[in-house]
N, C-alpha and C positions, 0 to 999 in steps of 0.2 A: 263613617257610614251613618245613615239615618236610622233612628229607632234603636240605638244602642247596639247595633250589629257590627262586629269587627270580623273582617274576612281575609283569609290567607290563601294564597296559591302555593301548593307544594309539589315540586317536580320530583319524580321518583317515589311517589307516595305509596306505592305498593311494596316497596322494599323493606329492609330491616329497620334502619334507624329512622327513616322518614315516617314509617308507619307508627312508630312509637311517638314521634312528635305530633302527628295528626291526632292520635287518640288523646294525648295529654292536653293538647291545645283545646280540643272540644270539651273535655271533661273539666278543664280549669275554669270555664266561664260559660253559662248558658247563652250568652250573647255572641259567642264565637261561632263562626261558620268556616268551612274549608272546602276548597276544590283541590283534588289530587289528580295529577296527570302521570301516567306511567305507560311504558311501551307494551307491557303485558297486562292482560285482563286480570282482575282480582282472582286469586286462587281461593280454595275453600277455607284455608286457614285465615286469610286476610278478611274474608267476609264474616267469619265468626268473630275475629278480633275487633272489627269495626262495628259489629251489631249494636252495642250499647249507645253508639253515637251516630249511627247511620242516617238519622233524620236530618242532621246538619252537615253531612258530608256528601259532596258530589264527586264521583270517580269517573275520570275521562281516560280512555285508552288513546294514547297518542305518542308519536315519535318526536322527541325534543329537537332532533336534527332536521326535521322537515319544516321548511319555511311556511308551509300551509297550515301547520298545527297551531301556531300562536295567534293569528288573527281570528280564529274560531273561538277563542277563549273569551269569557266575560272580561270586562275592563274595569270592574268596580272593586278592585282589591286594595286593601290597606297595606298588606304585607306580602312579600314573596320569599319563600325559602327554596333555594335551588339545590337539591340533593341528588338529582338524577345523574348516574354515572355507571360505567362498566368497571367492575372490580376484577381484573383478570388474573387473580392469583391462581397458581396451579392447584388442581384438586383431583380427587378420585371419585368417579360417579358411582351410582348404586350398583352398577354391574362390574365394578372393580377396574374400570378403564381409567388410565391417567390422562388428564387434559392440561394443556398449557395455553390458555386463551390468548395470552400476549403474543405467543409465537404463531398460533393458528390464525389469528385475525387482527394484526396490529392496527390496521387502519380504522377498524370499528372502535377500538379503544380511544384513539385520537379524535375521531369524528364525534362520538357521543360526549366525551369528557371536555373537549375544547370547543367544538362548534356548537354543541348543545348548550354550553354555558354562554357563548357569544349570542346565540339567538334568544336565550332567556333574558339576557341583559338588554338586548336591542328592543325586545318587546316591552320590558318593564319600564324603560325610560319614557315610554309614551303613556304610562298610566297616570291619570290626572291626580288621583288621591293617594298615590303610593307614599307610605311613610318610611318604610325601610326594606332593604333587600339583604338577605343573609345568604352568603355563599358557603356551602358546607364542604370543607376541605379535609385534609388528613395529615396526621403526623408523619406519613410516609414521605412528605417533602423534605424531612430532615435527613441529615447524613447518616450513613450506616454505623460510623464509629467516631467517637469523640475521645481521643487518647487522654485528655486531661481529666475526664470523668473516672479513669482508672486510678489516678493518683489521689483525687479528692472529689468524691461524687457530688453532683449537683443536678437538680432537675432541669430539663432542657427548656430554655426560654423561647419566646416567639421570635425574638430578634437574633438573627445570625443562625449559624449551624445548618444552613440550607444546602442540600446536596442530593437532589432527586436523581435516581438512576433508572429504574424500571419505567416503562411507558406510562403506567398508572401514575407514578410519582411525578414524572415530567409533565403529564397532561394536567394534573391537579395544580401543580405550582404555576404552570402557564396560565391556567384559568384564574388563579389568584391575581396575577399581574394584569390580566385582561379586565377583571372586575374592578381593580383599582383604577385602571385607565378610564373605564366607563364612568366611574365616580367623578373623576376629574373633568371629563368632557361634558357631562350632563348634570353635574351637581347632585348625584344620587346619594341618598343616605344609605350607606352600605357598610357591612361588617363581614369579616371572615372568621369562621370557626375551624379549628384543626382538632380532629378527634384522635384520641388514643385508641386502644384496643377495646371495642364496645362489645358487651355481652348482654343477653337478656331476651325478652319476648320477641318473637318473629324472626329470630336468627335461624334461617334455613337457606338451602340452596335454591337459587332462582336463575332465570336466564341471564341476568346481569351479574350474578355473584355466586360462584360455585363453591366458595370456601365457607367454613364456619369457624366461629371463635373457639379457642381451646377450652374455655369454660363450658361451651356447649357439649363438647365431647365428654368432659368429666362428669357433668351433671346428668347427662342422658344415660351414660353407662351406669352410674350409681343408681339412678332411678329405676333402671331396668334390671338391677341386681346382678350385673355381670362385671367381669374384670375388663379393664381398658389396657390396650397395648400401646406403648409409645416408645420412641427411640431414645428418650432421655427424660429426666425429671428436673433438669437444671435450667431450662429456658425461662426467660423472664418476660414480663409484659406489664404495662400500666393498664389495668383492667377497670373500665368504667361502665356502670349500669345504664342500659339504654334509656329507661325512664328518667334518670338523672340528666343524661344528655338532652333529652327532650325538654326538660324543665330549664336547662341552661339556655337552649336556643330560644325558648319562649321569653325568658327574662331579657335576653339580648334584643329580641324584637321590640319589646314594650318599654325598654329603659329610656328615660329622657335623653335627648341627644347630648346634653351637656355631660352626661355620665360616661358616654362612650369616648374615651380618650385615646383609644388605640384602633389600628386597622384590623388587628388579628388577635384572636383569643383561643388559647388551648382549652379544650374541654376534656378533662381527664380526672383520674383519681389522685394523681400527684405522687404516687409511690408504686414500687414494683412488687410483684408476687411471682414466685417460681411455680412451675408445674407441681412441684411437691407441696407447695402451700395450698394450691387449689385442691389437690387430692386430700390433704389433711382436713380441709374444711368440709369436703364431701363426706369423709368418714365420720364426722361428727353427727351427720344425719343418717348415714348408712354405714354402721361400723364394719360390716362385712366387705365393703368396697375395697378393691385393691388395684394397684397399677403394676403392670408387668412390663419391664424394659426388654425390648427385642430389637433386632436389626431394623434399620429404617425401612427397608423394602417390605418387611412384614408388619410394620406398625400401622395401626388404625389412625393414630395421631402422630403426625410427623412435625417436628419442631426445628428450631434453629438455636441449639443450646450454646453455641460459641459467641452469640451476639448479645452483649449485655450493656452496651452504651448507645448513645445517639438515639435514633428513632425507636429502638427496641426497649429503652429504659424509661424512667419517669419523666413526665412533662411538668413544667412549672405552671401552677394554676393560680398564682398570686393575683393575676389580673381579674 
């Protein structure tokens, strides 16, 4: 771009991880600009979060599945980060009602996560100055269980161990394959990132994501000075801090092409923590904080304690 300006388009920019990327991108360099597109208007939390960088951020409300959305966007982008997705994990709303978005509206999951990606790629291939396209995927594409990890544990590498089951998993892996095919067809400079369990700022329930990270439950209960109920303290996860994920994506965007020797990169901590580990960390800050184990139906925080390998365990971050 002229005048030292470097511009990125971020889809899903009002959500959790992409909001962290946008702010990090804009804070990292005064010459960076960004346009965010999201199906929902900015909420009050997002407006406050973006306030320090709002002068260099344009926020557009738009549906990534609508063919009319993309031609209306500027065409002067150096980079594209496609993170828009529906994350249809089961959740309980503020009124105590249980929801299963995958069951309630399966076609929406597939439409946003697959066709939204296809339209983003189709638009991006026409950008004259595009330097790189990053597709934000998930460790949910990995298998639920890896028996050999029980015998001799190892972090899960990017190659192999693919086994999506839920529609979210299937749609994200399908989009990975679609992105790689677009790269072949149109010589796009493109990379894929797979995220482990992300926690940090802007983790809240939205129209596209009803769930929250387990770290969110622990830290909020501790900060509020109350006990947290859970069905177990044994569940594990590879927890990675959202600003660190943002920095990883920024580094992948800006890395010289010769240094990107792989299609796909895990962005993770590279080790697991149990719920008990999270609680112990919280009690260092709030000694009175405690976790109460109750039946799952009565638990504020519901976990999957029997899953300790595959997508639920640590991801290899050597790349």
